[in-house]
C-alpha positions as CSV (number, residue, x, y, z in Angstrom):
1,W,0.0,0.0,0.0
2,T,1.1,3.5,-0.7
3,D,-0.8,4.9,2.3
4,P,0.8,3.6,5.5
5,R,-2.1,4.6,7.8
6,F,-3.7,1.1,7.8
7,A,-0.4,-0.7,8.5
8,N,0.3,2.0,11.3
9,R,-3.1,1.3,12.9
10,V,-2.7,-2.4,12.8
11,A,0.9,-2.1,14.2
12,T,-0.3,0.2,17.1
13,T,-2.9,-2.4,18.1
14,L,-0.4,-5.2,17.8
15,V,2.3,-3.4,19.9
16,T,-0.4,-2.8,22.7
17,A,-1.3,-6.5,22.6
18,L,2.4,-7.7,22.5
19,L,3.4,-5.5,25.5
20,D,0.3,-6.5,27.4
21,A,1.4,-10.2,26.7
22,R,5.0,-9.4,27.7
23,R,6.3,-10.3,24.4
24,T,8.6,-7.3,24.4
25,G,11.0,-8.4,21.8
26,A,8.2,-8.9,19.3
27,A,6.8,-5.5,20.1
28,L,10.1,-4.0,19.5
29,D,10.4,-5.7,16.3
30,V,7.1,-4.5,15.1
31,V,8.1,-0.8,16.0
32,R,11.4,-1.2,14.2
33,G,9.7,-2.4,11.1
34,R,7.2,0.5,11.1
35,L,10.0,3.0,11.6
36,R,11.8,1.7,8.5
37,S,8.7,2.5,6.4
38,T,7.2,5.3,8.4
39,P,9.8,7.3,10.5
40,G,7.1,9.1,12.4
41,F,5.4,5.9,13.7
42,R,4.7,5.8,17.4
43,P,2.8,3.4,19.6
44,A,-0.7,4.4,20.6
45,A,0.0,5.6,24.2
46,P,2.7,7.6,25.9
47,A,3.5,4.7,28.3
48,E,3.9,2.4,25.4
49,T,6.2,4.8,23.6
50,L,8.3,5.2,26.6
51,R,8.4,1.4,27.3
52,I,9.5,0.8,23.6
53,A,12.3,3.5,24.1
54,E,13.4,1.7,27.3
55,L,13.4,-1.7,25.6
56,A,15.3,-0.4,22.6
57,R,17.9,1.2,24.9
58,A,18.3,-2.0,26.8
59,A,18.8,-3.9,23.6
60,G,21.5,-1.4,22.5
61,D,19.3,0.1,19.8
62,R,19.9,3.7,20.5
63,A,18.4,4.9,17.2
64,T,15.0,3.4,17.9
65,A,15.0,4.6,21.5
66,R,15.9,8.1,20.3
67,A,13.3,8.0,17.6
68,M,10.6,7.1,20.2
69,L,11.6,10.0,22.4
70,D,11.9,12.5,19.7
71,G,9.1,15.1,20.2
72,F,7.7,13.2,23.1
73,A,6.6,16.3,25.1
74,E,4.9,17.8,22.0
75,R,3.2,14.6,21.1
76,Y,1.9,14.0,24.6
77,P,1.6,17.5,26.3
78,G,1.1,17.4,30.0
79,D,1.7,13.6,30.2
80,P,3.3,12.8,33.6
81,S,5.9,10.6,31.9
82,T,7.3,13.5,30.0
83,A,10.0,14.2,32.6
84,V,11.1,10.4,32.5
85,A,11.2,10.6,28.7
86,A,13.4,13.8,28.9
87,R,15.8,12.1,31.3
88,L,16.1,9.1,29.1
89,A,16.7,11.2,25.9
90,A,19.4,13.2,27.8
91,E,21.0,9.9,28.9
92,L,21.1,8.7,25.3
93,E,22.7,11.9,24.1
94,R,25.5,11.6,26.7
95,R,26.5,8.1,25.6
């Protein structure tokens, strides 16, 4: 498909289900795949976005972690996890 919206919608639902099932590696793989075709892809919720960033960092995938955190505060204004996301982003920049 030339329009990625359907694939992104399916992926957001799948990522939620995989994280809920504690299949974190599979969730990270789905996100990586969507990022390759749609760089602006993000999971459905701020907590999921932050969780994927943490998983990516733990796996040594700094590029995916940074992608998840890029623009976090603008995408989720007022979300309580914004401070955590900012700290993680700063940590990724230092290393």
